[in-house]
C-alpha positions as CSV (number, residue, x, y, z in Angstrom):
1,M,-28.7,-18.1,-19.9
2,V,-26.3,-20.9,-20.2
3,Q,-28.8,-22.9,-22.2
4,H,-29.3,-20.0,-24.7
5,G,-25.5,-19.7,-25.2
6,L,-25.2,-16.4,-23.4
7,H,-21.8,-15.6,-21.8
8,C,-22.2,-14.4,-18.2
9,I,-20.1,-14.0,-15.1
10,P,-22.0,-14.1,-11.7
11,F,-20.2,-12.6,-8.8
12,C,-20.3,-14.0,-5.3
13,R,-19.2,-12.5,-2.0
14,S,-17.2,-15.4,-0.7
15,R,-15.2,-18.4,-1.8
16,K,-17.6,-20.9,-0.3
17,L,-20.6,-19.2,-1.9
18,T,-18.9,-19.3,-5.3
19,E,-18.5,-23.1,-5.0
20,I,-22.1,-23.6,-3.8
21,V,-23.5,-21.6,-6.7
22,L,-21.4,-23.7,-9.1
23,S,-22.5,-26.9,-7.5
24,Y,-26.2,-26.1,-7.7
25,T,-25.8,-25.0,-11.3
26,H,-24.1,-28.2,-12.2
27,E,-26.9,-30.2,-10.6
28,I,-29.5,-28.3,-12.6
29,L,-27.7,-28.6,-15.9
30,Q,-27.1,-32.3,-15.2
31,K,-30.9,-32.8,-15.3
32,I,-31.9,-30.5,-18.2
33,A,-28.7,-30.1,-20.3
34,P,-25.9,-32.5,-19.4
35,Y,-23.8,-31.5,-22.3
36,L,-23.4,-28.0,-20.8
37,V,-22.1,-29.1,-17.4
38,D,-18.4,-28.8,-18.4
39,S,-19.0,-25.4,-20.0
40,I,-19.0,-23.5,-16.7
41,C,-16.5,-23.2,-14.0
42,A,-15.6,-21.1,-11.0
43,Y,-12.7,-18.7,-10.5
44,R,-12.0,-17.4,-7.0
45,A,-9.2,-16.6,-4.6
46,G,-7.1,-19.6,-3.7
47,Y,-7.0,-21.2,-7.1
48,V,-3.5,-21.9,-8.4
49,V,-2.4,-19.0,-10.5
50,E,-2.5,-19.9,-14.2
51,K,0.0,-18.8,-16.8
52,G,-0.7,-15.4,-18.3
53,Q,-2.5,-13.9,-15.3
54,I,-1.1,-10.6,-14.1
55,A,-0.3,-10.2,-10.4
56,S,-1.8,-7.2,-8.8
57,V,-0.2,-6.3,-5.4
58,R,-0.8,-3.6,-2.8
59,F,1.0,-2.1,0.2
60,L,4.3,-1.5,-1.6
61,H,5.9,-0.4,1.7
62,W,5.8,-4.0,2.9
63,S,9.1,-5.6,1.9
64,E,7.9,-9.0,0.7
65,V,5.1,-7.5,-1.4
66,M,7.6,-4.9,-2.8
67,K,10.0,-7.6,-3.8
68,Q,7.3,-9.5,-5.6
69,H,6.2,-6.4,-7.4
70,L,9.8,-5.5,-8.3
71,V,10.6,-8.8,-10.0
72,C,7.4,-8.7,-12.0
73,A,8.1,-5.1,-13.0
74,A,11.7,-5.8,-14.0
75,L,10.4,-8.5,-16.4
76,E,8.2,-5.9,-18.2
77,H,10.9,-3.2,-18.3
78,P,14.4,-2.9,-16.8
79,L,14.4,-0.8,-13.6
80,S,16.5,2.3,-12.9
81,L,17.2,3.1,-9.3
82,L,16.5,6.9,-9.1
83,P,13.1,7.0,-10.9
84,A,11.9,3.8,-9.1
85,E,12.8,5.3,-5.7
86,K,9.9,7.7,-6.0
87,Y,7.4,4.8,-5.9
88,F,9.2,2.3,-3.7
89,G,10.9,4.5,-1.2
90,S,14.2,4.2,0.6
91,S,14.0,0.4,1.0
92,L,14.3,-0.1,-2.7
93,S,18.0,-0.6,-2.7
94,N,17.8,-3.4,-0.1
95,G,15.0,-5.1,-2.0
96,L,17.0,-5.0,-5.3
97,M,20.1,-6.4,-3.7
98,T,18.1,-9.2,-2.1
99,L,16.6,-10.2,-5.4
100,K,20.1,-10.0,-7.0
101,N,21.5,-12.4,-4.4
102,K,18.5,-14.7,-5.0
103,G,19.4,-14.8,-8.7
104,D,16.2,-13.0,-9.9
105,L,17.8,-9.7,-11.0
106,S,21.0,-8.7,-12.6
107,L,22.7,-5.3,-13.1
108,D,25.0,-3.7,-15.6
109,P,28.4,-3.3,-13.8
110,S,29.7,-0.8,-16.4
111,L,27.3,1.9,-15.1
112,D,27.7,4.0,-11.9
113,S,25.3,3.4,-9.0
114,S,23.0,6.3,-9.9
115,S,22.3,5.0,-13.4
116,T,22.3,1.3,-12.6
117,I,19.9,-0.7,-14.7
118,W,18.3,-3.8,-13.1
119,S,17.0,-6.5,-15.4
120,Y,15.1,-9.8,-14.7
121,I,17.0,-13.0,-15.3
122,I,15.0,-15.4,-17.4
123,G,15.5,-18.7,-15.7
124,H,13.4,-21.6,-14.5
125,E,10.4,-19.3,-14.0
126,K,9.8,-17.3,-17.2
127,M,6.8,-15.6,-15.7
128,P,7.4,-14.6,-12.1
129,S,3.8,-13.4,-11.7
130,C,2.7,-17.1,-11.9
131,G,4.2,-17.7,-8.5
132,I,2.4,-14.7,-6.8
133,S,-1.1,-14.8,-5.4
134,I,-3.4,-12.3,-6.9
135,R,-5.9,-12.4,-4.0
136,A,-3.8,-12.3,-0.9
137,I,-0.7,-10.7,0.5
138,E,0.4,-13.6,2.6
139,S,3.6,-15.2,1.1
140,I,3.2,-18.5,3.0
141,R,0.4,-20.8,1.7
142,H,-0.6,-24.4,2.1
143,G,-1.3,-26.5,-1.0
144,V,-4.5,-28.6,-1.1
145,I,-3.6,-31.8,-2.9
146,D,-5.9,-34.3,-4.5
147,M,-4.4,-37.6,-3.4
148,Q,-5.8,-39.6,-6.3
149,W,-4.1,-37.5,-9.0
150,N,-1.4,-36.0,-6.9
151,E,-2.6,-32.6,-8.2
152,V,-2.6,-29.2,-6.4
153,L,-6.2,-28.1,-6.4
154,E,-5.7,-24.7,-4.7
155,E,-3.7,-22.8,-2.1
156,I,-4.9,-21.6,1.3
157,E,-3.2,-18.8,3.3
158,K,-1.3,-20.0,6.4
159,S,-3.6,-18.0,8.6
160,K,-6.7,-19.8,7.3
161,A,-5.3,-23.4,7.2
162,F,-6.4,-24.5,10.6
163,F,-9.9,-23.1,10.0
164,Q,-10.5,-24.5,6.5
165,I,-8.4,-27.6,5.7
166,Y,-8.1,-29.4,9.0
167,E,-8.4,-33.2,9.2
168,G,-12.0,-34.1,8.5
169,A,-12.9,-30.8,6.9
170,V,-15.0,-30.9,3.7
171,C,-13.8,-28.3,1.2
172,M,-15.2,-27.6,-2.3
173,H,-13.3,-27.1,-5.6
174,Q,-15.0,-26.5,-8.9
175,G,-18.3,-27.5,-7.4
176,K,-17.0,-30.9,-6.1
177,T,-16.6,-31.9,-2.5
178,Y,-13.3,-33.1,-1.0
179,M,-12.6,-34.7,2.4
180,V,-9.3,-33.6,4.0
181,K,-7.4,-36.6,5.3
182,E,-4.4,-35.0,6.7
183,L,-2.9,-31.5,7.3
184,D,0.9,-31.5,7.3
185,I,2.0,-28.3,8.8
186,S,5.8,-28.9,8.2
187,E,5.3,-29.7,4.5
188,K,2.6,-27.0,4.2
189,I,0.2,-29.3,2.4
190,A,-3.3,-30.8,3.0
191,L,-4.0,-34.2,1.5
192,C,-7.6,-34.8,0.4
193,Y,-9.7,-37.0,-1.8
194,E,-12.9,-36.5,-3.8
195,A,-16.0,-37.6,-1.9
196,N,-19.6,-37.5,-3.0
197,L,-20.9,-35.6,-0.1
198,Y,-24.0,-33.4,0.3
199,Y,-22.5,-31.2,2.9
200,Y,-19.5,-29.0,3.7
201,T,-17.8,-27.9,6.9
202,K,-17.6,-24.4,8.2
203,T,-15.8,-23.0,11.3
204,R,-18.1,-21.9,14.1
205,Y,-17.1,-19.1,16.4
206,Y,-18.1,-19.0,20.0
207,T,-17.8,-16.1,22.5
208,D,-18.1,-16.9,26.2
209,N,-19.0,-14.1,28.6
210,E,-18.4,-14.7,32.3
211,L,-19.8,-12.3,34.9
212,A,-16.9,-11.7,37.3
213,K,-18.2,-9.0,39.6
214,I,-21.2,-6.8,40.1
215,A,-20.6,-3.2,41.3
216,F,-23.2,-0.9,42.7
217,F,-22.9,2.9,42.6
218,C,-24.9,5.4,44.6
219,Y,-25.1,9.0,43.5
220,A,-26.2,11.8,45.8
221,A,-28.2,14.5,44.1
222,A,-27.6,18.0,45.3
223,S,-30.7,20.0,46.1
């Protein structure tokens, strides 16, 4: 399909499978049509959010996610307290004040509290959605950094860092393999370098069952 100039989007069920499919496709094209290798790429969870992408969040009752949603919504249109409470609930006021104290939102002091209008403050981050993951609800993530170019390749959720970007792990990005040299928990970064490897690493799960006691039960049948 790529050789015939057809635009297509294959969907994969996991991040790792996405990278493997891209890697194999690159290998095939390198042999039969090298000029097309750079015409395909992967997009999956974990990639750094690019400008212009829209953040889609769920579980609005969760305070962190709600605040992320509020700041993005305020950029699109100023928020009014009473109408917004129908969707965000009673914790809306606290969320708005937290964002105000952080410097993300401002309000018009000339209006009473019931008709207060909250607006997004255009500052160092013109698009707040660029800083919000579109694939995960975890707010704490570890950056995977290419040591050669000092470039952030992707971001991994904190809960997955020890399983995917530990020292010696081989991760994949855009079909290329990278060896993780160091995982710095305090700085929330993993330093890696590109390595021409023909394998990748994956966490294995073990379950040990130990027989602690054997119990015998006798039942008397009534005649």
